[in-house]
C-alpha positions as CSV (number, residue, x, y, z in Angstrom):
1,M,45.4,55.8,-85.9
2,V,44.6,55.8,-89.7
3,S,41.3,55.1,-91.3
4,A,39.9,55.2,-94.9
5,S,37.0,57.4,-95.9
6,T,34.4,56.7,-98.6
7,S,36.2,59.0,-101.0
8,G,39.4,57.0,-100.7
9,R,41.2,59.5,-98.7
10,L,42.9,58.4,-95.5
11,I,42.1,60.1,-92.2
12,A,44.6,59.9,-89.5
13,F,43.9,60.2,-85.8
14,V,46.7,60.8,-83.5
15,V,46.4,59.5,-79.9
16,G,48.9,60.7,-77.5
17,R,50.8,58.4,-75.2
18,S,49.3,60.0,-72.1
19,V,45.8,59.2,-73.3
20,V,46.6,55.6,-73.9
21,T,48.3,55.4,-70.5
22,G,45.2,56.9,-68.8
23,F,42.9,54.6,-70.6
24,V,45.0,51.6,-69.6
25,V,45.1,52.9,-66.0
26,A,41.3,53.4,-66.0
27,L,40.7,49.9,-67.3
28,S,43.1,48.6,-64.6
29,V,41.3,50.5,-61.9
30,L,37.9,49.3,-63.1
31,A,39.1,45.7,-63.2
32,G,40.6,46.1,-59.7
33,F,37.3,47.5,-58.4
34,G,35.5,44.6,-60.1
35,I,37.7,42.0,-58.6
36,W,37.5,43.7,-55.2
37,G,33.7,43.9,-55.5
38,A,33.5,40.2,-56.5
39,Y,35.8,39.3,-53.6
40,G,33.8,41.4,-51.2
41,T,30.6,39.8,-52.4
42,W,32.1,36.3,-52.0
43,Q,33.5,37.2,-48.5
44,S,30.1,38.6,-47.5
45,A,28.4,35.3,-48.6
46,Q,31.0,33.3,-46.6
47,L,30.4,35.5,-43.6
48,A,26.6,35.0,-44.0
49,L,27.1,31.2,-44.2
50,E,29.4,31.3,-41.1
51,L,26.9,33.4,-39.2
52,E,24.0,31.0,-40.2
53,K,26.2,28.1,-39.1
54,R,27.0,29.6,-35.8
55,S,23.3,30.6,-35.3
56,N,22.2,27.1,-35.9
57,L,24.9,25.8,-33.5
58,M,23.7,28.3,-30.8
59,S,20.1,27.3,-31.4
60,A,21.0,23.6,-31.1
61,E,23.0,24.3,-27.9
62,R,20.1,26.4,-26.5
63,A,17.6,23.6,-27.3
64,Q,20.0,21.0,-25.6
65,Q,20.3,23.3,-22.6
66,E,16.5,23.6,-22.3
67,L,16.3,19.8,-22.5
68,D,18.9,19.5,-19.8
69,V,17.2,22.0,-17.6
70,A,13.8,20.2,-18.1
71,S,15.5,16.9,-17.2
72,L,17.1,18.4,-14.1
73,R,13.7,19.9,-13.1
74,A,12.0,16.6,-13.6
75,Q,14.7,14.8,-11.5
76,L,14.4,17.5,-8.8
77,K,10.6,17.1,-8.8
78,A,10.9,13.3,-8.5
79,E,13.3,13.6,-5.6
80,Q,11.1,16.1,-3.9
81,E,8.1,13.8,-4.3
82,K,10.2,10.9,-3.1
83,S,11.2,13.0,0.0
84,M,7.5,13.9,0.6
85,V,6.6,10.2,0.4
86,Y,9.3,9.3,2.9
87,A,8.3,12.1,5.2
88,R,4.6,11.2,5.0
89,T,5.4,7.5,5.6
90,L,7.6,8.3,8.6
91,G,4.9,10.6,10.0
92,Q,2.3,7.9,9.7
93,L,4.6,5.3,11.3
94,Q,5.5,7.7,14.1
95,A,1.8,8.6,14.7
96,R,0.9,4.9,14.8
97,M,3.8,4.2,17.2
98,T,2.7,7.1,19.5
99,R,-0.9,5.8,19.5
100,L,0.2,2.2,20.3
101,D,2.5,3.5,23.0
102,A,-0.3,5.4,24.6
103,L,-2.7,2.5,24.3
104,G,-0.1,0.0,25.7
105,S,0.8,2.2,28.7
106,R,-2.9,2.7,29.5
107,L,-3.7,-1.0,29.3
108,V,-0.7,-1.8,31.6
109,D,-2.1,0.6,34.2
110,V,-5.7,-0.7,33.8
111,A,-4.6,-4.3,34.0
112,A,-2.2,-3.7,36.9
113,L,0.6,-5.6,35.1
114,D,4.3,-5.5,35.8
115,K,5.6,-2.3,34.1
116,S,9.1,-3.6,33.9
117,E,7.8,-6.4,31.6
118,F,5.6,-4.2,29.5
119,D,7.6,-1.0,29.0
120,F,6.0,1.2,26.4
121,G,7.9,4.3,27.2
122,F,11.4,3.2,26.1
123,E,13.4,5.0,23.4
124,P,14.4,2.8,20.5
125,A,18.2,2.2,20.4
126,V,19.8,4.1,17.6
127,G,23.4,5.3,16.9
128,G,25.4,7.1,14.2
129,L,28.2,9.5,13.4
130,R,28.8,12.4,15.7
131,D,30.2,14.8,13.0
132,V,27.1,14.9,10.8
133,K,26.4,18.5,10.0
134,P,22.9,19.8,10.5
135,G,21.0,20.5,7.4
136,M,22.6,17.8,5.3
137,P,20.2,16.1,2.9
138,V,18.9,12.7,3.9
139,D,19.5,10.2,1.1
140,D,17.4,7.1,0.3
141,A,19.5,4.7,2.4
142,I,19.2,6.8,5.6
143,A,15.4,7.4,5.0
144,Q,14.8,3.7,4.5
145,Q,17.0,2.9,7.6
146,G,14.8,5.3,9.6
147,M,11.6,3.7,8.5
148,A,13.0,0.3,9.2
149,Q,13.9,1.3,12.7
150,V,10.4,2.7,13.3
151,D,8.9,-0.5,11.8
152,D,11.0,-2.6,14.2
153,H,9.8,-0.6,17.1
154,L,6.2,-1.0,16.0
155,H,6.8,-4.7,15.7
156,Q,8.0,-4.8,19.3
157,V,5.0,-2.8,20.5
158,D,2.7,-5.1,18.5
159,V,4.2,-8.2,20.1
160,Q,3.7,-6.7,23.6
161,L,0.1,-5.7,22.8
162,T,-0.7,-9.1,21.5
163,A,0.6,-10.7,24.8
164,L,-1.2,-8.1,26.8
165,D,-4.5,-8.6,24.9
166,Y,-4.1,-12.4,25.5
167,M,-3.7,-11.8,29.3
168,L,-6.7,-9.5,29.4
169,E,-8.8,-11.9,27.4
170,S,-8.2,-14.5,30.0
171,K,-10.0,-12.2,32.5
172,R,-13.3,-12.0,30.6
173,S,-15.4,-14.4,28.6
174,Q,-16.0,-14.4,24.9
175,L,-19.7,-13.9,25.5
176,H,-19.1,-10.5,27.0
177,A,-16.6,-9.6,24.3
178,R,-19.0,-10.2,21.4
179,P,-20.7,-7.0,20.3
180,H,-24.4,-7.3,20.9
181,A,-26.0,-4.1,22.2
182,W,-27.7,-1.5,20.0
183,P,-25.1,1.3,19.7
184,T,-27.3,4.3,20.3
185,T,-30.4,5.5,22.0
186,G,-33.2,5.1,19.4
187,G,-32.6,5.3,15.7
188,W,-33.1,3.0,12.8
189,I,-30.9,1.4,10.1
190,S,-30.9,3.8,7.1
191,S,-28.2,2.0,5.0
192,R,-27.2,-1.7,5.3
193,F,-24.0,-3.6,4.9
194,G,-22.9,-4.5,1.4
195,P,-23.1,-3.0,-2.1
196,R,-25.1,0.2,-2.4
197,I,-25.4,3.4,-4.6
198,D,-23.0,6.0,-3.1
199,P,-25.0,9.0,-2.1
200,F,-22.3,11.4,-3.3
201,T,-21.1,9.9,-6.6
202,G,-24.2,7.9,-7.7
203,A,-21.9,4.9,-8.5
204,Q,-22.1,1.5,-6.9
205,A,-19.8,1.1,-3.9
206,M,-19.3,-1.3,-1.0
207,H,-20.6,-0.2,2.3
208,Y,-18.6,-1.9,5.1
209,G,-21.0,-1.2,8.0
210,V,-24.5,-0.1,8.7
211,D,-25.7,3.5,9.0
212,I,-28.1,4.1,12.0
213,A,-30.0,7.4,11.5
214,N,-30.9,9.2,14.7
215,R,-31.5,12.7,16.0
216,P,-28.5,15.0,16.4
217,G,-27.0,14.8,19.9
218,A,-28.4,11.3,20.7
219,P,-25.9,9.3,22.8
220,V,-23.6,6.8,21.0
221,L,-23.2,3.7,23.2
222,A,-20.6,0.9,23.3
223,S,-22.0,-2.4,22.0
224,S,-20.0,-4.4,24.5
225,R,-17.2,-4.0,27.1
226,G,-13.9,-3.0,25.5
227,V,-10.9,-0.7,25.4
228,V,-10.7,2.5,23.4
229,S,-8.0,2.0,20.7
230,F,-8.8,5.2,18.8
231,A,-10.7,8.4,19.7
232,G,-10.5,11.4,17.4
233,K,-11.1,12.7,13.9
234,M,-10.6,11.0,10.6
235,E,-10.9,12.6,7.1
236,D,-13.9,10.6,5.8
237,F,-15.4,9.4,9.1
238,G,-15.4,12.6,11.1
239,Y,-15.2,12.0,14.8
240,V,-14.6,8.3,15.4
241,V,-14.2,5.9,18.3
242,D,-12.7,2.4,17.8
243,L,-13.1,-0.3,20.5
244,E,-11.1,-3.5,21.1
245,H,-13.4,-6.1,22.7
246,G,-11.0,-9.1,22.7
247,Y,-11.3,-12.5,21.1
248,G,-10.8,-10.8,17.7
249,Y,-13.8,-8.4,18.0
250,K,-13.5,-4.7,17.1
251,T,-16.2,-2.1,16.6
252,R,-16.1,1.4,15.0
253,Y,-18.5,4.3,15.7
254,A,-18.2,7.2,13.1
255,H,-19.6,10.6,12.0
256,M,-20.2,11.6,15.7
257,S,-20.4,15.3,16.6
258,S,-18.1,14.8,19.5
259,V,-16.4,12.0,21.5
260,S,-16.4,11.6,25.3
261,V,-13.7,8.9,25.7
262,K,-10.0,8.8,25.1
263,I,-7.4,6.2,24.0
264,G,-6.9,3.5,26.6
265,D,-10.2,4.0,28.4
266,V,-12.0,0.8,29.5
267,V,-15.7,1.1,28.7
268,E,-18.6,-1.0,29.7
269,E,-21.5,-2.2,27.7
270,K,-23.8,0.7,26.7
271,Q,-21.4,3.3,28.1
272,K,-21.6,6.6,26.3
273,L,-18.9,7.2,23.7
274,G,-20.0,10.4,22.2
275,L,-23.0,12.1,20.4
276,V,-24.7,11.4,17.1
277,G,-23.6,13.9,14.4
278,S,-22.9,14.4,10.7
279,T,-19.1,15.0,10.6
280,G,-16.9,13.7,7.8
281,H,-18.4,12.2,4.6
282,S,-22.0,12.4,5.6
283,T,-25.4,13.6,4.4
284,G,-27.2,13.8,7.7
285,P,-27.1,12.9,11.4
286,H,-26.3,9.2,11.9
287,I,-23.6,6.9,13.1
288,H,-21.6,4.5,10.8
289,Y,-21.3,1.3,12.8
290,E,-18.7,-1.4,11.9
291,V,-17.9,-4.8,13.3
292,R,-14.6,-6.7,12.7
293,R,-14.0,-10.3,13.5
294,D,-10.3,-11.4,13.4
295,G,-9.6,-8.4,11.2
296,K,-12.4,-9.1,8.7
297,L,-15.4,-6.7,8.3
298,V,-18.7,-8.5,8.9
299,D,-22.3,-7.5,8.7
300,P,-23.2,-5.8,12.0
301,R,-26.8,-6.8,11.7
302,T,-25.9,-10.3,12.8
303,F,-24.9,-8.8,16.2
304,L,-27.8,-6.4,16.7
305,R,-31.0,-7.3,18.5
306,R,-33.1,-4.7,16.6
307,G,-33.1,-2.8,13.3
């Protein structure tokens, strides 16, 4: 290399071939590292984008799986609730059927009727496949079929009881069937039939009978001759006795401390049914007394001689 100085003299620099070659090589290496670095940076950015994309896809799939699981859980819960409804309905129908069977058999014995004509002990006719494995789930169609069979059986029992009740009614007068006697020894009406303020909620509610306050343990008496159609405990009424008097008359005696009759018993007017108590939804010792006429609740005071 040659250059001029300020004095006009030329200064020459001699660069060897090896130096030039090394310089070129160094520049090439630096350029290669730069290109490699840029490529690495670009590749890292692409990998980051790919990872972000896959992460978003996994998040979306996880969210969808959670939605699917929630949907399946909701469906399972709905099916379980449906099964519980079916089971509860079948249980209620079977309990009703058992009670009607017991009542019908008892009435046949009391009335000395032909048992071959009024058979309340028969098994309902059913059939099905013989290779059904135990433990298999019951689908809606089978459950509905089972309830329909029970309902058919109840219809048959109801027809028989209607005929039986008609035959029994012919043996007694309507006058004796009509409730008329005071349904306990002593006592006074503490709450009348009709709208009232509920003692538990404070809201207005309909009272479908009369409450007769009395001392604990006082006898509860049948208001007329009849047949016991229910004797036992109910959730709101505590210990209860229901009587069928014929000619459409029915009476109920509730909140007793105990009962002394059973389903199917024929009771006479003023016969003891149980004892005054405060079981069920009650604030103190009394009996809740109801009268039904042709299935309709009526004011019992129209049938009582006192109170």
